[in-house]
Phi, psi and omega in degrees: 000139179267095186263008180219152173292140179303139180299328184288328183268347186294313172081002180242158181287324183245170184278002179217141181213155177248124179275100184295341182291329182246000180295129179274357183055038179281342175069020177292326178295321177299323175291323187283331189295121176293344188244013181050044185257003176227135186211165179263125177272108188295323181288317178279345184054053180207159175275141179224145180265131173270098190295336177292329182267335187294137175242019174055041178285331181074016174297322178299319181298320183282337182279330187300120182277346181256004183053040178277343180273117180265131191226129186284321185267137174046041178281166185305317187290315178296323179290318180292326176296320173295317179299326181299326179282351185250140175253013178300135181282344185235132170257131177230124177238130185232147175280137178296345180295333178233358173227102185281349183202164179291332180288320179292326177296318177297320176298320178299318179287342180073034182240161179282168178301321180294316182290332178297338175294346179271006177248135172274101185257138179228129168255119188240151175300333174203125181293343180292347182278000177286123181285153182296329180298325175295313179297312182299313179302322185292320182283306187288311184270335185243003177052047180248154173269144181237132178242121180246131186238071175280170175287169169300144186303322183287348186246006182297122180300336179251027171071299189244000188296314180293321181295318179299320178294320179299315182291325179295315181296317176298322181297310185298318180298324178295314179298313180301318182301320179295333179254013176077015175274131184300143176301326181288003173297335174230120185241148174247131177228119186253149177201162172221137173292138179233160176281156173253122184249137180246088183304333179291345176262346188296132174271348185074022186284342180069017175298319178300318178296314181301327187250349182291121184285347183248359178079018185282330181261145176196153173249109186261128178300149357287358182068218006269001184256163180283169176225149184238124172265097184296342175295332181266333183301127183261353177079029182282332182078010180298313182302326175296323179287328184264351182287118180291345185253002184056039181275352183232138178224165180238128177306129181085339174232044181295151183301319184289324178295316171301318178297319182294325181293318178298318180296320178295320177294309181299325180292337178289336176074013186254345191268123174263331186227126177250134183246120168271108189239124173302127186291352177266354183252000174204129182256310190304303186289330174299326182271006173111359179297146190297130175269160176303151180301135175092006183243132168234149183240135166248109180291145177237152177288347178185143180298335178290354178272348183298123183265138180300322182295325177295320176297312180293323175302317185298312182296316180302322186270006168109359176286133191286325185214153175234129178243127177257119181258118183239166175285148169307149187301326182282356178248003184299133179281001181229030176062237186273348192295312184289327177305304182298319184291318182290328174289324176300309180300317184290326176294318178297319177296316181300313180304311185286310188287334179296327177294339181252006181061039183243009188294340175285349181281348182238136182219150170246145179215163184238132185215164181216138177295348177284342172268098186297126174090345183297320178302312181302319182296324177294318180298310184292321178302312180287323177301315181302318177291324183289328182296333181272353183276000000 
């Protein structure tokens, strides 16, 4: 699916812009933005986006009644174009925060691979970015059923995205009810990924407690093993990456699953650069936009989930370089948690790889989907350096 406007055709420097010509200055976007990134400029008499604060949640885009906010990713036109090509009777849109892959989505729906073909499936950075027009058009004009799978509201990576979707669905259901359309034409199904803890492997080292950004992991005296409060767990997977005994795993991003994917990529013998990419800092390539030759991407729930052993495995199995792509610190969806974990991981990697003179084969960079082309620049730059090694 082509879920984004081509960067060449986009015409703007950033991934979001306000069209002043059609903006009604209603300021609904300003009220809706979770990050105070959009405001009314009294002097210029227009709405403006503070790109440094913007985290590309698209809550403003879905709120704008005049469609004045232009958004490069998952915009109404691109989604409707894709839907036009599909005869699937059911649309299912899930947030990546709780559904890491289409295979996992199929399992959540409880259907076979053959039956899954009957679904028009979308994995979105936030299900709250779907505009009401898309949902209404799908049901009323196209006679489709819509299933929406957002995160729990308290665990939304974009603060208000899940809440915004809930309010939108309630409004739509009220409208449908007035016209005799069944409420279940649009369904909400919530879930949150959680860690799986194996206490028999736990060493009681408290690394999970030290790095957990939500306080879900702790070692309570007399121990000696950790405890996990799953009500607090946000499914970032940082604890799984820092646990030296592999006593913790994350559903959908299990250690063995990631390892198997690395082996599959390496066995093909075509990949020069493997990218472990936080799924919140890059959208286009994670959704299937063509990558530069010799590059493969493994999406991660957080850059802090990257395990040292996975990086070493990639190098050992013949992949020339590994790039870890993280959100800028000020845009991390987990506050300080991933920052601490990724630097911890890089220090461990540096220590191990320097002994083999391989430290230049691994790099970390920071990227955001709001900066058009930055991700590609990082890829090409590192690929060029690898060619010279």
